[in-house]
C-alpha positions in Angstrom: 82.7 123.8 116.3 80.4 126.7 117.0 81.9 130.0 118.1 80.2 133.3 118.9 81.9 136.6 119.6 80.0 139.7 120.7 81.4 143.1 121.6 79.7 146.0 123.3 80.6 149.2 125.2 79.2 149.4 128.8 79.3 152.3 131.2 81.3 150.6 133.9 84.9 149.9 134.8 86.5 146.7 133.6 86.6 145.4 137.2 82.9 146.1 137.7 82.0 144.1 134.7 84.3 141.2 135.7 83.0 141.2 139.2 79.4 140.9 137.8 80.5 138.0 135.7 82.2 136.2 138.6 79.0 136.4 140.6 77.4 133.3 139.1 74.0 133.7 140.7 73.7 137.3 139.7 75.0 136.7 136.2 72.5 133.8 135.8 69.7 136.4 136.0 70.6 137.8 132.6 72.0 134.6 131.0 69.3 132.1 129.8 72.0 129.4 129.3 72.5 129.1 133.0 69.7 127.0 134.5 69.1 126.6 138.2 72.3 126.7 140.2 72.9 124.0 142.9 75.9 125.5 144.5 78.7 128.1 144.1 82.2 128.0 145.6 84.9 130.7 145.3 88.5 130.4 146.3 90.6 133.4 145.4 90.2 134.1 141.6 88.4 130.8 140.9 84.7 130.3 141.0 83.1 126.9 140.5 79.3 126.4 140.3 77.0 123.4 139.5 74.0 124.0 137.3 72.0 122.5 134.5 72.8 124.3 131.2 70.2 125.3 128.6 71.5 125.4 125.1 69.4 127.6 122.8 67.7 125.5 120.1 68.6 122.2 121.8 65.5 120.6 123.4 65.5 118.5 126.5 67.6 118.7 129.7 71.4 118.7 129.4 73.4 116.9 132.0 74.3 119.0 135.0 77.8 120.3 135.0 80.4 122.2 137.1 81.7 125.3 135.4 85.0 126.9 136.4 85.6 130.6 136.0 89.1 132.0 136.4 89.6 135.8 136.9 92.6 137.7 135.6 91.9 140.9 137.6 91.0 143.9 135.6 91.3 142.0 132.3 89.3 138.9 131.8 87.4 135.8 133.0 88.0 132.5 131.4 85.4 129.8 131.6 85.6 126.0 131.1 84.3 122.8 132.4 85.8 122.0 135.8 88.5 119.4 135.3 88.1 115.7 135.8 86.9 113.8 137.8 84.0 116.3 137.5 81.9 116.5 134.4 82.9 113.1 133.0 79.9 113.0 130.7 80.3 116.6 129.5 84.0 116.0 128.8 83.1 112.9 126.8 80.4 114.7 124.7 81.9 118.1 124.1 84.6 120.7 124.6 83.6 124.1 125.9 85.5 127.4 126.5 84.3 130.9 127.0 85.7 134.3 128.0 84.7 137.7 129.1 87.3 140.4 128.3 87.0 144.0 129.4 89.1 147.1 128.6 88.7 150.7 129.5 88.1 152.9 126.5 87.0 156.1 128.2 86.5 157.4 131.7 83.9 154.9 133.2 83.3 153.1 129.9 84.6 149.7 128.9 84.6 147.6 125.8 83.6 144.1 126.6 84.1 141.0 124.4 82.1 137.9 125.1 83.3 134.7 123.4 81.8 131.2 123.5 83.1 128.1 121.7 81.5 124.6 121.8 82.7 121.6 119.9 80.7 118.4 120.1 81.9 114.8 119.7 81.5 113.7 116.1 78.4 111.5 116.8 76.5 114.6 118.2 78.0 117.3 116.0 75.7 116.8 113.0 72.6 117.0 115.2 73.5 119.8 117.7 75.7 122.2 115.8 73.1 123.4 113.2 70.7 124.4 115.9 73.3 126.2 117.9 74.6 128.0 114.8 71.1 129.4 114.3 70.2 130.3 117.9 73.4 130.9 119.9 74.5 134.2 118.2 71.2 136.0 119.1 71.3 134.4 122.6 74.8 135.7 123.3 73.9 139.2 122.0 70.8 139.2 124.3 73.1 138.1 127.2 75.6 141.0 126.6 72.7 143.5 126.2 71.3 142.2 129.5 74.6 142.8 131.2 74.8 146.3 129.8 71.2 147.1 131.0 71.9 145.7 134.4 75.3 147.4 135.0 74.2 150.8 133.5 71.0 150.8 135.6 73.0 150.0 138.7 75.3 152.8 137.9 72.4 155.2 137.7 71.3 154.1 141.2 67.7 153.9 142.4 65.2 156.3 140.9 64.6 159.5 142.9 61.2 160.8 143.9 
């Protein structure tokens, strides 16, 4: 299994951060692991979207998948493969979970914690995990820094003349 955890402080409220995460198309602008999105559906606190993932260090196209995000308002977003019957191939090849946690630490400042865990089927593990161990930590750090830049620049508003 490959697991990466990155923490950062961002000038935003926990809910602003979690709202950004739940907007799959907007979040894809700062996350290289999310390839082109085919569709997004939201029902209450659950968002599902279909896309082609890009795993850092893993060449070639990955099978398209449907990701499911579940919001716990003001606290966290949990991400997993959408349940069967969707993602049959992905469920066969790997297990995936991720989360975004946010907690207020000062007025208008949140500590965010981004976690990703991927476990491949034994026949793929020896091939894919070494590459992910090398490349995924830096990729997730860049993703979190990208969310910080985006949210803090939006907080500042448009430049004045």
